[in-house]
KOLMARKE-858314 format. One record per atom (N, C-alpha, C): y, x, z; residue number from 1; chain. Coordinates in steps of 0.02 Angstrom, whole numbers, plus 32768, in hexadecimal, padded with zeros to 4 digits. Each point is the difference from the previous one (the first is absolute). Layout:
BEGIN
> py/px/pz/pos/unit
> Y/X/Z/NUM/A
...
This chain:
BEGIN
> py/px/pz/pos/unit
> CFBF/51B9/E286/1/A
> 7FE1/803F/7FF6/1/A
> 7FCE/8005/802E/1/A
> 7FBF/8017/7FF2/2/A
> 7FD7/8019/8024/2/A
> 7FF5/8036/803D/2/A
> 8023/8046/7FF1/3/A
> 7FFC/8024/8019/3/A
> 805C/8013/8018/3/A
> 8006/8017/8027/4/A
> 803B/7FF4/801A/4/A
> 8026/805E/7FF6/4/A
> 7FDB/8020/800F/5/A
> 800A/8049/7FE9/5/A
> 7FB4/801D/7FDB/5/A
> 8027/8036/7FDF/6/A
> 7FCD/8037/7FC7/6/A
> 7FCC/8002/802E/6/A
> 8009/8012/8040/7/A
> 7FC2/8021/8030/7/A
> 7FAA/7FDA/8006/7/A
> 8029/7FBE/7FF8/8/A
> 7FBA/7FCD/8005/8/A
> 7FD1/7FEA/7FAE/8/A
> 8027/8011/7FD4/9/A
> 7FE2/8010/7FC5/9/A
> 7FB6/8030/8004/9/A
> 7FEC/7FB6/7FE9/10/A
> 7FB5/803F/7FEC/10/A
> 7FFC/802A/7FE3/10/A
> 8030/7FE5/7FB5/11/A
> 7FEE/8045/7FC4/11/A
> 802F/8047/8022/11/A
> 8029/8013/801B/12/A
> 802D/8003/803B/12/A
> 7FC8/802C/8021/12/A
> 7FF0/7FD3/8037/13/A
> 7FC0/8034/8020/13/A
> 7FCE/802F/7FD1/13/A
> 7FC7/7FDC/7FCA/14/A
> 7FED/802F/7FE1/14/A
> 800D/802D/7FF3/14/A
> 8052/7FDF/7FCE/15/A
> 8011/805B/7FDF/15/A
> 8012/803B/804A/15/A
> 800C/7FEE/803A/16/A
> 8004/8036/8037/16/A
> 7FD0/8037/8009/16/A
> 7FBF/7FBE/8022/17/A
> 7FC9/800E/8002/17/A
> 7FE8/803A/7FB6/17/A
> 7FF3/7FEA/7FE4/18/A
> 7FEF/801D/7FAE/18/A
> 8031/8061/800E/18/A
> 805D/7FEA/8019/19/A
> 8007/8040/7FFB/19/A
> 7FEB/8031/803D/19/A
> 7FF5/7FF1/8036/20/A
> 7FF7/8023/8040/20/A
> 7FA6/801D/7FD8/20/A
> 7FD9/7FC5/7FF5/21/A
> 7FD6/8029/7FBC/21/A
> 7FE0/802F/7FE4/21/A
> 804C/7FF9/7FCE/22/A
> 8013/8024/7FBE/22/A
> 8018/8061/8041/22/A
> 8003/7FF1/8027/23/A
> 8036/802A/8020/23/A
> 7FA6/800C/801A/23/A
> 7FE4/7FF9/8036/24/A
> 7FCD/8021/8011/24/A
> 7FCB/8035/7FC1/24/A
> 8005/7FE7/7FDB/25/A
> 7FF5/7FFD/7FA2/25/A
> 802A/8051/8005/25/A
> 8024/8007/7FD8/26/A
> 8035/8029/8005/26/A
> 7FF7/8041/8035/26/A
> 7FF6/7FF2/8040/27/A
> 800D/8029/802C/27/A
> 7FC5/8024/8010/27/A
> 7FA7/7FE1/7FDE/28/A
> 7FD5/8027/8011/28/A
> 7FF1/802A/7FA0/28/A
> 800D/7FDD/7FD4/29/A
> 7FEB/800E/7FC8/29/A
> 800E/8035/7FED/29/A
> 7FED/8033/7FDE/30/A
> 801F/802A/7FC1/30/A
> 802A/800F/7FE4/30/A
> 8040/7FE7/8015/31/A
> 803E/8000/7FC8/31/A
> 8028/802B/7FE2/31/A
> 8006/804A/8025/32/A
> 7FF4/804E/7FEC/32/A
> 8007/8000/7FB9/32/A
> 803E/800B/7FCD/33/A
> 7FF1/8023/7FA9/33/A
> 7FFA/7FD0/8007/33/A
> 7FFC/7FB5/7FEE/34/A
> 7FED/7FC1/7FEF/34/A
> 8049/7FCC/7FE4/34/A
> 8039/8049/8002/35/A
> 8041/7FEF/7FE0/35/A
> 8019/7FC9/803D/35/A
> 803D/7FD0/7FE8/36/A
> 8013/7FEB/8030/36/A
> 7FE5/7FA4/8011/36/A
> 7FB1/8002/8005/37/A
> 7FD5/7FC9/7FF4/37/A
> 8007/7FDB/8050/37/A
> 7FF9/802D/8039/38/A
> 8007/8005/8032/38/A
> 8039/7FBC/8021/38/A
> 803D/801E/8002/39/A
> 803C/7FE2/8015/39/A
> 8005/7FE3/7FBB/39/A
> 8005/7FFE/7FC3/40/A
> 8005/7FB7/7FE9/40/A
> 7FC9/7FC2/8018/40/A
> 7FB7/800F/800D/41/A
> 7FFC/7FD2/8012/41/A
> 800A/7FF6/8031/41/A
> 800C/8012/803B/42/A
> 803B/7FF0/803D/42/A
> 801F/7FC4/7FF8/42/A
> 8042/8021/7FD7/43/A
> 801D/7FD6/7FF3/43/A
> 800F/7FBF/7FD6/43/A
> 7FD0/7FFE/7FCF/44/A
> 7FEF/7FBD/7FE4/44/A
> 7FE3/7FDD/802C/44/A
> 7FD6/8014/8023/45/A
> 7FF0/7FCC/8047/45/A
> 8021/7FE4/8021/45/A
> 8031/8043/803B/46/A
> 8034/7FD8/7FFF/46/A
> 802B/7FD0/7FE3/46/A
> 800C/8000/7FC5/47/A
> 801E/7FD0/7FE2/47/A
> 7FED/7FB9/7FE9/47/A
> 7FC3/7FF3/8017/48/A
> 7FEF/7FCA/7FE7/48/A
> 8012/7FC9/803E/48/A
> 7FFD/8011/8035/49/A
> 8020/7FD1/803F/49/A
> 8038/800F/800C/49/A
> 8039/8036/7FF1/50/A
> 802A/800E/8007/50/A
> 8027/7FCA/7FC1/50/A
> 7FEB/7FFE/7FCC/51/A
> 801B/7FD1/7FD4/51/A
> 7FFE/7FB4/8013/51/A
> 7FBD/7FF6/8011/52/A
> 7FF0/7FB3/8024/52/A
> 803C/8006/8028/52/A
> 7FF7/800D/8034/53/A
> 8046/7FE0/8027/53/A
> 8015/8008/7FFD/53/A
> 8040/8032/7FB7/54/A
> 8049/8005/7FF8/54/A
> 8001/7FC0/7FDA/54/A
> 7FCC/7FF1/7FD6/55/A
> 800B/7FB2/7FE5/55/A
> 7FFB/7FDB/802E/55/A
> 7FD9/7FD8/8033/56/A
> 7FFD/7FE7/803B/56/A
> 8046/7FE7/8003/56/A
> 8013/804A/801B/57/A
> 804D/7FF4/8019/57/A
> 8046/7FF6/7FE3/57/A
> 7FFC/8005/7FB7/58/A
> 8042/7FDB/7FD1/58/A
> 7FFF/7FB8/7FEF/58/A
> 7FCA/7FDE/8045/59/A
> 800F/7FAF/7FE4/59/A
> 7FFD/7FC9/7FBC/59/A
> 7FF6/8055/7FD2/60/A
> 8004/7FD1/7FC2/60/A
> 7FAD/7FFA/7FC8/60/A
> 800A/7FD6/7FEC/61/A
> 7FB6/7FFE/7FFD/61/A
> 7FF7/8032/7FB6/61/A
> 8055/7FFC/7FDD/62/A
> 7FF9/8026/7F9B/62/A
> 7FE9/8046/8036/62/A
> 800E/801A/8040/63/A
> 800C/8048/8019/63/A
> 7FBC/8010/8012/63/A
> 7FF9/7FBF/8031/64/A
> 7FAA/802E/8010/64/A
> 7FD2/7FEA/7FC4/64/A
> 7FFA/7FEF/7FC9/65/A
> 7FE5/7FFF/7FD1/65/A
> 7FF9/8049/7FDA/65/A
> 8049/8017/7FE6/66/A
> 8018/803E/8019/66/A
> 7FDB/8027/800F/66/A
> 7FF2/8012/804C/67/A
> 7FEB/8030/8033/67/A
> 7FAC/8006/7FFA/67/A
> 7FF3/7FC1/7FF1/68/A
> 7FC4/7FEF/8006/68/A
> 7FCA/8021/7FC2/68/A
> 8025/7FEC/7FC4/69/A
> 8005/8044/7FD7/69/A
> 7FE3/804E/7FFD/69/A
> 8035/7FFC/8016/70/A
> 8006/805B/8017/70/A
> 7FD3/800E/8020/70/A
> 7FF8/7FD1/803F/71/A
> 7FB5/800E/801E/71/A
> 7FC1/7FFE/8009/71/A
> 7FF6/7FD7/7FB7/72/A
> 7FD5/7FEA/7FD8/72/A
> 8000/802F/7FE0/72/A
> 802B/8016/7FD7/73/A
> 7FFD/8060/7FE3/73/A
> 7FE6/8031/8019/73/A
> 8016/7FF3/8058/74/A
> 7FF8/803B/8017/74/A
> 7F94/7FEE/800D/74/A
> 7FF6/7FED/8010/75/A
> 7FBF/7FE5/7FFA/75/A
> 7FD8/801B/7FD9/75/A
> 801B/7FFA/7FC5/76/A
> 7FF0/8025/7FCA/76/A
> 7FF7/8040/7FF7/76/A
> 803C/8012/8009/77/A
> 8013/804B/800D/77/A
> 7FAF/8028/8027/77/A
> 8008/7FDF/804E/78/A
> 7FC8/801C/802B/78/A
> 7FBB/7FF6/7FDE/78/A
> 7FFE/7FD2/7FD4/79/A
> 7FB9/7FEB/7FE6/79/A
> 7FF4/804B/7FCC/79/A
> 8029/7FF6/7FDB/80/A
> 7FF8/803A/7FC2/80/A
> 8001/8044/8025/80/A
> 8030/8012/8020/81/A
> 7FFB/803D/801D/81/A
> 7FC2/801A/8040/81/A
> 7FDE/7FB0/802A/82/A
> 7F9D/8012/8015/82/A
> 7FF9/7FED/7FD0/82/A
> 7FF8/7FE7/7FC2/83/A
> 7FCD/8015/7FC0/83/A
> 800D/805A/7FE2/83/A
> 801F/8017/8009/84/A
> 8012/8058/7FE0/84/A
> 7FE1/8012/803D/84/A
> 7FEE/7FF2/803A/85/A
> 7FDF/8027/8038/85/A
> 7FBC/7FF6/7FF3/85/A
> 800F/7FBF/7FFB/86/A
> 7FA0/7FDF/7FE4/86/A
> 7FE0/8037/7FE5/86/A
> 802E/802C/7FB7/87/A
> 7FCD/8016/7FC7/87/A
> 801E/804F/8032/87/A
> 801D/8003/800E/88/A
> 800D/8055/8024/88/A
> 7FBE/800D/8021/88/A
> 7FE0/8031/7FF3/89/A
> 7FBC/803B/8016/89/A
> 8007/7FF9/8040/89/A
> 8055/8019/8018/90/A
> 7FF8/8026/8037/90/A
> 801D/7FAF/804A/90/A
> 7FEB/7FC0/7FC9/91/A
> 8000/7FC5/8045/91/A
> 7FA4/7FDE/7FFB/91/A
> 7FD6/8031/7FDF/92/A
> 7FC4/7FC4/7FF7/92/A
> 7FD6/7FFB/8044/92/A
> 8011/8021/802C/93/A
> 7FFA/7FE6/803D/93/A
> 8021/7FCC/803A/93/A
> 8025/7FE3/7FDC/94/A
> 8028/7FC8/8016/94/A
> 7FF9/7FC0/7FD0/94/A
> 7FCD/800A/7FD0/95/A
> 801A/7FD7/7FBF/95/A
> 7FF4/7FAD/8024/95/A
> 7FE8/7FF4/8062/96/A
> 7FEF/7FCB/800D/96/A
> 803E/7FCF/8021/96/A
> 8030/8038/8025/97/A
> 8038/7FF7/8012/97/A
> 803F/7FEF/7FB4/97/A
> 8001/801A/7FD1/98/A
> 8023/7FEB/7FCB/98/A
> 7FE2/7FCE/7FF1/98/A
> 7FD5/7FDB/7FDB/99/A
> 7FF5/7FEA/8009/99/A
> 7FFF/7FA6/8018/99/A
> 7FF8/8015/804A/100/A
> 8021/7FC2/803A/100/A
> 8062/7FF7/7FDF/100/A
> 801A/8056/8000/101/A
> 8044/7FF8/7FF3/101/A
> 8006/7FDC/7FCB/101/A
> 7FEE/8002/7FD2/102/A
> 8007/7FCD/7FB2/102/A
> 7FED/7FC2/8020/102/A
> 7FBF/7FEA/8018/103/A
> 801A/7FBD/7FFA/103/A
> 8023/7FE0/804E/103/A
> 801B/801B/8035/104/A
> 8044/7FED/800F/104/A
> 801E/8007/7FD3/104/A
> 8018/801C/7FD4/105/A
> 804A/8003/7FCF/105/A
> 7FE1/7FCE/7FF4/105/A
> 7FE6/7FFF/7FD5/106/A
> 7FED/7FB8/7FDA/106/A
> 8000/7FB6/8004/106/A
> 7FEC/800A/804B/107/A
> 7FF8/7FAE/8039/107/A
> 8077/8001/8022/107/A
> 8008/803C/7FF9/108/A
> 804F/7FEE/7FE5/108/A
> 800F/7FE4/7FDF/108/A
> 7FFF/8024/7FC3/109/A
> 800E/7FCA/7FC2/109/A
> 800B/7FDB/7FF7/109/A
> 7FA0/7FDC/7FF5/110/A
> 7FF3/7FCB/7FF2/110/A
> 802F/7FD7/8042/110/A
> 8006/7FF8/803E/111/A
> 803C/7FF1/8034/111/A
> 803B/7FEC/7FE9/111/A
> 801E/8037/7FE8/112/A
> 8049/8007/7FE3/112/A
> 7FF9/7FE5/7FCB/112/A
> 7FCC/7FDF/7FC1/113/A
> 800F/7FD5/7FBB/113/A
> 8009/7FC3/8034/113/A
> 7FDA/800E/8035/114/A
> 7FD1/7F9B/8006/114/A
> 8060/7FFE/800D/114/A
> 8016/800F/8028/115/A
> 8042/8004/8035/115/A
> 8042/7FF0/7FCE/115/A
> 7FF3/8057/7FC0/116/A
> 803B/7FD4/7FBC/116/A
> 7FFE/7FCA/7FD8/116/A
> 7FBF/7FD7/7FFB/117/A
> 7FF8/7FE9/7FC6/117/A
> 801B/7FB2/8038/117/A
> 7FF4/7FFE/804D/118/A
> 801C/7FC8/8013/118/A
> 8030/7FF1/8001/118/A
> 8032/8047/8010/119/A
> 8048/8002/8002/119/A
> 8012/7FE2/7FB2/119/A
> 7FE0/8024/7FCB/120/A
> 802E/7FE4/7FD3/120/A
> 8008/7FC8/7FEA/120/A
> 7FB2/7FCB/8025/121/A
> 8008/7FBC/7FD8/121/A
> 8028/7FC8/805D/121/A
> 801A/803F/8009/122/A
> 802B/7FC5/8044/122/A
> 8057/7FF7/7FDE/122/A
> 8002/7FBA/8023/123/A
> 8033/7FF0/7FFC/123/A
> 8055/8013/802C/123/A
> 7FD5/802A/803D/124/A
> 8027/8007/8026/124/A
> 801B/8049/7FF6/124/A
> 8049/8010/8003/125/A
> 8015/8036/7FDD/125/A
> 7FDE/805A/803C/125/A
> 7FF6/7FCD/803C/126/A
> 7FFE/802F/8036/126/A
> 8030/7FFF/8038/126/A
> 7FFF/800E/8036/127/A
> 8028/7FE8/8045/127/A
> 803F/800B/7FF7/127/A
> 8019/8039/7FE7/128/A
> 804F/8014/7FFC/128/A
> 8020/7FB5/7FCE/128/A
> 7FCE/7FDA/7FEB/129/A
> 8024/7FC1/7FDF/129/A
> 7FF0/7FBF/801A/129/A
> 7FD3/7FF8/8045/130/A
> 7FF4/7FA4/8010/130/A
> 803C/7FF9/802D/130/A
> 8018/7FCF/7FFD/131/A
> 8017/7FE6/801B/131/A
> 7FE8/7FF7/8048/131/A
> 8020/7FD7/8015/132/A
> 800E/7FE7/8041/132/A
> 7FAF/7FBD/7FFA/132/A
> 8032/7FCE/7FE9/133/A
> 7FD5/7FE7/7FD2/133/A
> 7FC1/7FF5/7FF1/133/A
> 7FFA/8035/7FCE/134/A
> 7FAF/7FFF/7FF0/134/A
> 7FDB/8046/803A/134/A
> 8027/800E/802C/135/A
> 7FD8/803D/8040/135/A
> 7FD6/7FA8/802C/135/A
> 802E/7FAC/7FF9/136/A
> 7FDD/7FE6/802F/136/A
> 7FCE/7FE2/7FCB/136/A
> 7FFC/8001/7FB8/137/A
> 7FC4/7FE5/7FDF/137/A
> 7FCD/8021/8006/137/A
> 7FF8/8046/800A/138/A
> 7FDE/8028/7FF3/138/A
> 7FD3/8008/8069/138/A
> 8024/7FF6/8019/139/A
> 7FE6/7FF2/8044/139/A
> 7FEA/7FC6/7FFE/139/A
> 8029/7FBD/7FDD/140/A
> 7FC6/7FCF/8015/140/A
> 7FCE/7FEE/7FE3/140/A
> 7FF3/802F/7FA7/141/A
> 7FBD/8009/7FF7/141/A
> 7FDA/802D/801C/141/A
> 800F/8031/802A/142/A
> 7FC3/8027/8029/142/A
> 7FF6/7FCA/8027/142/A
> 8028/7FD9/802F/143/A
> 7FEF/7FE7/803F/143/A
> 7FD2/7FB2/7FDC/143/A
> 7FEA/7FF8/7FC9/144/A
> 7FE5/7FD0/7FC4/144/A
> 7FB7/8027/7FF8/144/A
> 800B/8039/8004/145/A
> 7FC4/8034/7FE5/145/A
> 7FE8/7FE7/803E/145/A
> 8014/8038/803E/146/A
> 7FE2/7FF6/802F/146/A
> 7FCF/7FD1/801C/146/A
> 8023/7FB1/7FFD/147/A
> 7FFD/7FCC/800D/147/A
> 7FB9/7FF3/7FC6/147/A
> 7FF6/7FED/7FD8/148/A
> 7FC7/8002/7FCD/148/A
> 7FC8/8032/8018/148/A
> 8014/8035/8008/149/A
> 7FC7/802C/8025/149/A
> 7FD5/7FE6/803E/149/A
> 804A/7FF5/802F/150/A
> 7FEA/7FCE/8033/150/A
> 7FBA/7FCB/8001/150/A
> 801A/7FDB/7FD1/151/A
> 7FEA/7FC2/7FFA/151/A
> 7FAF/8014/7FCE/151/A
> 7FF8/802B/7FDB/152/A
> 7FD0/8027/7FE2/152/A
> 7FD3/800F/8042/152/A
> 801F/8019/8016/153/A
> 7FC8/802B/8047/153/A
> 7FE9/7FBA/800F/153/A
> 803B/7FD6/8016/154/A
> 7FB7/7FBE/802B/154/A
> 7FFA/7FCD/7FD1/154/A
> 7FEB/8000/7FC6/155/A
> 7FDB/7FE0/7FCD/155/A
> 7FB4/8022/8006/155/A
> 8020/8030/8009/156/A
> 7FA8/802D/7FF8/156/A
> 7FE9/8002/802D/156/A
> 8023/8007/8046/157/A
> 7FCB/7FEF/8047/157/A
> 7FE2/7FCB/8021/157/A
> 8032/7FCC/7FD5/158/A
> 7FF8/7FAC/7FFD/158/A
> 7FC1/7FF3/7FDE/158/A
> 7FF2/8028/7FA4/159/A
> 7FB8/8000/7FF3/159/A
> 7FDA/8031/8019/159/A
> 800F/8027/8035/160/A
> 7FC9/803A/8029/160/A
> 7FF7/7FAD/8029/160/A
> 8013/7FEF/8025/161/A
> 7FDA/7FD8/803C/161/A
> 7FE3/7FC3/7FCC/161/A
> 801E/7FD7/7FD6/162/A
> 7FCF/7FE5/7FD9/162/A
> 7FC0/8003/7FFA/162/A
> 8006/802F/7FE5/163/A
> 7FBA/8037/7FF1/163/A
> 7FE0/7FF0/8034/163/A
> 800E/8020/8043/164/A
> 7FE1/8010/8027/164/A
> 7FD7/7FB5/8010/164/A
> 8047/7FDE/800E/165/A
> 7FD9/7FC1/8016/165/A
> 7FDF/7FCB/7FDD/165/A
> 7FE0/8006/7FCA/166/A
> 7FDA/7FF3/7FCD/166/A
> 7FCB/8026/8014/166/A
> 7FF7/8028/7FFC/167/A
> 7FC2/803F/8018/167/A
> 7FF4/7FD5/8045/167/A
> 7FF7/8010/803D/168/A
> 801F/7FFD/803F/168/A
> 8024/7FC3/8011/168/A
> 7FFD/7FC2/7FF1/169/A
> 802F/7FCE/8020/169/A
> 7FFE/8008/804D/169/A
> 7FE7/801A/8035/170/A
> 8009/7FFA/8043/170/A
> 8029/8059/8020/170/A
> 8029/800E/7FC5/171/A
> 8019/802F/7FFE/171/A
> 8057/7FF7/8002/171/A
> 8001/7FBC/7FE4/172/A
> 8041/7FFB/8006/172/A
> 802D/7FEA/8028/172/A
> 8043/8005/802B/173/A
> 800C/8018/8041/173/A
> 8008/7FAA/7FF0/173/A
> 8018/7FFD/8055/174/A
> 7FE2/7FB2/800E/174/A
> 8052/7FDE/7FF6/174/A
> 8040/803D/8026/175/A
> 8035/7FDB/7FFD/175/A
> 8021/8007/7FB6/175/A
> 7FE9/800D/7FDA/176/A
> 8023/8019/7FBD/176/A
> 8029/7FD3/7FF9/176/A
> 8050/801A/7FDD/177/A
> 802A/7FCE/7FD8/177/A
> 7FD3/7FDF/7FCB/177/A
> 7FDC/802E/7FD1/178/A
> 7FE6/7FF8/7FCB/178/A
> 7FBD/7FBA/800C/178/A
> 7FF7/8004/8032/179/A
> 7FC1/7FB5/8006/179/A
> 8029/7FD5/7FFE/179/A
> 8046/8000/8027/180/A
> 8021/7FB6/800E/180/A
> 802D/7FE2/7FC3/180/A
> 7FFA/8036/7FC0/181/A
> 801A/7FDD/7FBC/181/A
> 7FBB/7FF2/7FDA/181/A
> 7FC7/7FFB/8025/182/A
> 7FD4/7FF3/7FC7/182/A
> 7FD5/7FBC/8009/182/A
């Protein structure tokens, strides 16, 4: 697993930032006489991050998928209510802020959709079902991926050095290990 807790998840972080922005909007915008829109918008906004957290903590992909769909639905509910605000004359001074909030909600939905698709295609059923052997193989895969990344960086640096040497033969260090191998 790449993330150990839900607070590390970029989509959870985006959902919390979105909620804070929505609370700023609902605090200054005039929602009096507009039904229960303010409370509903705030509840739906908080539902996004809460369902990501709850699904993540369940430890099973089937439950995580279930809660991510609820979260995605809440993001859609927020967009719907923000569209209502966008069309209401009383919010005409907030068009730019509403548009920004809608774009944030769309971004969260896209992140959730990408995560959902990867979970649906995963052979791992979730942390709850991992055996010691599974965890060992996952750790080994992580080590190998880190090694591959280090080797890719080494190759990039080596090619950069060779390119500099090609353009300026006097710039190569005299005691370079690479000189001894050529």
